[in-house]
N, C-alpha and C positions, 0 to 999 in steps of 0.2 A: 581406485581402475580394478578390475579385477581379470586375473590372468587363466586363459583357457585351455587346458590341457586337451591333446588329441592322445586318446590312447591307441597304442599299435601292439597287433598281438605280435608273441615272441615268434611262432612259426613262420610267419611272412616274412621276416628277417632276412638274409643270406640265402632265402630257398627258391630252386627254380619249381614252375607249376610241375605237376605231376605226367603232364604230356611230355614236358622236354626229359624228363628224366626216362620216360619208356620210350623217347626216338634215340638217347644215348645207347640203353640195353640193346634195342633192335640193331642200329648201327656195329656196335659190337659183335651181336649175333652174325651181320651182312659181312663183316670184315675177317671175322675170326672163326667162321663154320669148320674149317678144318680141324680145328682143336677140341680137345674134348671138353667143351664146355656144358654146364647143365641150368637149370634154373638159378637157381642157388647163384652161380655167378652171376649173371644176368640182373636178377634181383640186387647183388652185392654194386653191380654198375649203375644202376638205378637209383640207388640209399634205400631200398622197399626192402619189408619183410617178402620171403618168399611166396608165402601165402598172397599176401596184399597183392605184391608185384601179379602174379599169375591173373589173381581176378582185373586188377584195371589193364593188363597189357589183351586180356581177352575182351574187354570191355571199349577200350582202346581200338585196336587193331582186328576184331572179331574172330581171332582164333589164340589157342594158348600159346604159351611163347615155343612148347617143345615141340607144337605144330611146326611153328613159323621155322622155326632152326630145320627140322627135316626137311621142309619145304624148299627152304634155301640149300642143302646138302644134295636133294635130288635135281633140282635143278642143274646144279654145277656139275653132278654126276650125268646128267643126259646131253651137258655140253661135252663134256670129257668122250664119252661115246659117238658122239657124232665127229668131233675132231682129231682123236689120236688114236693110234693101235694098242693103247694100254690095255693088261687084261682087266676084268671084271672086277677080278679081287684085289687089284692094284687100286682101281679108280673108286672101291667100296671105302680103301683107307685112308685114299689121298681126301675123300670128302670129310672124313673124319667119323664113319660107321667103321664099327669093330666085327659086325657079324655078317659074312657074305648073304648067308641064309637070309637074315632077316630085310637087308639091302634088295634084296631080289623080290621078296613078295612086298616090300615099302614100293619099291619103282613098280611092280607091275599093277599095283593098286592104282597109283594116281597114273601113267601112261598107258594103263592098259596091255603090255606087251612087255615079257622081258626084258632085261637089258642085254643079251644078247640078238634077241629079235628085233631090237629098237635100234640096233648098231644097223644090222641087215636092213631095215628098213628104210635107214639114211644114211646110203653111201657116201663115201667123202666126196669133196666138190672136184678134186683133182679126177677122179673117174668118171664125171660127166666133163669136163673141158677138154676137149680133144686136142693137144697141140703136137703137130709134127714132129719125128723125132729129132729130124734134124735140127729145128728149134733149139729142142732141149739140149741137144749136144753141143749147139753151138753158146747157148747160154750157161750151160754147165760147165765148161770150162773154164780153168781159173785165168783170170785179166794179169798176164805178167808184165808188171812195172819196172822200168828204170831208172837209173837217176835222172829227175828232172823230166821224166816224160808222163808227167802229170798236170802239166800244161803251166805250170809257176815258171815265172819269169827267173832266169839265173842271176843274182846275186852279183851287182859290179864289185 
């Protein structure tokens, strides 16, 4: 009776397929875009060398990792420009970029308008929804609550 052995290659044991590693790095870029991430940090999260990671990331997602990270940062900056009154410099720093000039250039290239022009073109929703001042005053007043006024029954 002969015993047949099946050879298993060592790299296949205990490793995830490369696409899973790339998803881990992409998730890291999505979650921590405001931190000073580099391609080396993302490659480390994927468990690949920086050069191999960049090639595989581009092949899988269609753009290099640094472009993907910049795109996420610019998307978040656009959302902050639409929804907050933070200064452009503060938004630049909040999304993980360090140079306001480079931020403005990149933002203009992607969105077709400077950050300040983009903000002007997208006024806040509060300016579009007209609420009568009497309603604003009524809803804006603090609600004074006294003991047991919140509707709970008194304990016996």
